[in-house]
N, C-alpha and C positions, 0 to 999 in steps of 0.2 A: 499601739506597741510601746511594752516599756523600756526603761532605760534600764539598762544593765550594767555599766560603765561607768562612773563619772571621776572625771579627772579635773582640779581647780585648783590652780596656782600652784602647779607641784616643781619643786625644787628639789636636785637629786645629784647624788655623788658621794663623795666619802670624805672622811674626816681630814679636816685640812686641804679639800679639792673639791670646790662646784664643779659641776659637770654641764647640769641645763638648770635654766631657771623660767619660773612661770611659765608652765605647759598646761593649758585648757582645753580639755575635750569632753565627749560624751558620746557612748557609742549605744546605738540599740540593739535588742535583741532581731537576730536577723539580718544585722548589717554587719559587711564587711571593711574595716579600715585599714588601707595599705600606709607603711609609714615608709618614709623615703629619707635616706640622707648617706654622706661619706664614711669610710672606714671608721671608727675611731670618734665620729660623731655623739655619742651619746645613746644610738639606739638599745644595745642591749642594757646598759644600765637601765636607762626608764624603764623597759621591760620587768627588769627583776626589783625595780622600786616598786612599781605597780604589783605586782606578785606578794609584796611582801621579804623579799629575800633580800633587800637592801632597807633600813631605815630611809624614810623619807628627811630632808631637810627641811622642807615646809611645802604645804598644803596638804589637802587631803585626796583621798582615793577610796572612793564609795562602791559600794556593789548594791543594785536595787535598792538605791537611798543612803542605804546605813554605812556609814563610815568603818571603815576595816582595821585601823589603827590598832586599835586593842582586840583584833581576834588572833585566835591561837593558829599556828599552822594548820592542824585541822582542818579549822574552819575554811582558811582560804582556801584550802585545795577540794575540799567540796564545790566551791563556787568558779574558782580559775581553775582552768588546766591548762599548762605550759608545754611546748612543744622547743626544745632548744636546740642549737645548733647542732650540736652533737650529744648524745646521751647514750644509755644503756652499757656501758662500762668494757672492758676487754675480757670478762669473765665470758664460760662456755655456756650462758644460760639457753635454754629453748625461746623462742619468740613468743610463746605462750608464757613463759616465765616471766619477758621482759615487762607483756602489756600487764599481766596480774597485778606488776608494782602498783599500777594506778590505782588499784581497791585497797591501797593499804590505808586510807583514809578512811575508808569505810569498814573496817577491820581491827584498826590497832597495828605498829609495827611487827610485835612478835606474835599474832594469831596465825592461824595457818586460814588459807582460804579456803568459805565457806561454798557451798554448792552454786548459790546467788552469783558470788565472784567470778565462779568458772562460765556462769552464761554470760554474765555482763562481760567478761574478755573475749569470749568466744562471739559475740554478737558484734560488737568492737572490730574484730577481724575481721569476721565476714563483711561486715559494711565496708570496709577498705577493701574488700578483695585479698586477702593474705591467709584467710582461717584455713589453708591447705599447707602455708607455713608452718604453722602453728607447732609442729614439732621437731623443727629444722635448729639448728646450731646458728644461734646469734651472729657468730662471727663469719657463716658460710654463706650468708646472703647477699644478694646488692647491695647497695647503696641505697638505691629508691626504695626497695623492701623494708630497708632499717628503718628509712623516714615513714615511710605508713606505719610500721611496726608504735614506731616514737609516738606517732597521732591518735594512733590505736587507744597505748598507753593512756594518753591525755584524756580522749574519750571514755574509757571504762573507769575513771573520775565522774562520769554522769557530772560535767562542770555545763553552767550557764554560760561563761566566757570561758574563749580558747585563745589563747595568746602563742604564736610560733614565729618565733627569730630565725629569720631567713631558712625555710624550710626547703629551700630548692638550693641551697648551697652546694656546692661540689657535687650533683648529678648529672648528668647526660641529659640530653632535651628530652628526651624521649622519659622519662622520669621526673623532669619538672614538671612537661605536662597534664601527666598523670597526678601528681601531689597536688595541682593547683586545681585541678577538678577536685579533689576531694575539701582542701580548703573551700570551694565554692558549695561543696555541699552542705559542708557544717552549716553553714550559714540558711540552706535553705531547710535544714532541719530547727532551725530556730534559736540557735546560738550565735550570740554575738562575737566577730571573732575579729584580731587585731594581727597583723602580720610585718613583718620588715623586707624589704627584699632590694636586691641590686637589679633588678630586672622593669625599669618601667612600665613594658607591655603587659607585665602580669598584672599591674594598678590598672591599667586600660580594661584588661580582660576579666577583673574579679571582681576588681574593688568599689565600693559604692562610695568611698570619699578614698582621697589622700591626702596626708600628710607630710610636711617637707618641715625634717629636723635640721635647724642652720646654726651652727653657734651656739647649740644648747639651746635654742627658742624653736618655738613653731613657728617659722617663716610662714608658711603659707598651708590654709587648710579647706580642702572644696571638696568638688566633683572631681575627678580625673581630669576633664576637659578643661578644668578651672585650675588646676595645680601644676598638670605637666606642660608646661609651656617653652618655648626658647627663651623667655626671660626667665622661668622659674629652674631650668634645667643650669643656664648658664649661673646664676645666684649661687647654689646648692653643691655644683662639682664642679662649676670653674669651665666649661666647655661648652662648646657652641653645637646646637645641634637643629634641625627641620625634624617637627613633628608630622609626622604623613600618616594617612591611613591605607592599609593594606589588608584587602578582603573583610574590609569591615571592622578592622582592629586595627587604633594606630601606635605606631614605634615612633620610637625615637631614632635618627639618621645622625651620627656624629659630622661635621661638617667637613671636618680632616681626612677621611676615611674617602672621599669624593677623589 
């Protein structure tokens, strides 16, 4: 299995404000790494820095061993797909229009879609079970369907690395389960997957490894069992929990709820 994404000594933030420092990890093809951390802890800024949307303050980001610092936006888009917490805008695009936007890296911003672009978009929608929604108004589908469409858009790019920023945020329980199953499917298809969440049970259910971002540094990284512990949750979130197994899946129960 080849290393797809390598982060070494990465410091990230904005002019005059450092958000995180000395972040180092590697992600293999077919692996899922879950990033946990509190709101405002820098998860989104870290993702945007890895994607090249925000310049790194220090350190390197490499894809398949190549430092991407001098890559243009098109080359980065061909290597990494990104699913933000929300996207697609407020215009009355169809779902197919939204997914076709993922093909812009292959054809140029102003070039009309070619037949292979429609084929790639339809294949991505079919894979995610939303092809029957292709001609629906983007503004008139459910939140879960929108999130699946954003994943399809990223898939249509045909990337090697997929980065998802809280892909189940604001979704009901059923749609959370459906989206997480698709996240697992991305890894089964050979992509390297990096996602963030506020739900530790999703890490237990889907992730190969877990990293905890605390005060701008990776406080812990390892298997879910190694990282999501009573001590780890207390360190990062400041709450006391008990980690218990329910039907074979571990969950964190806040002690204050008893």
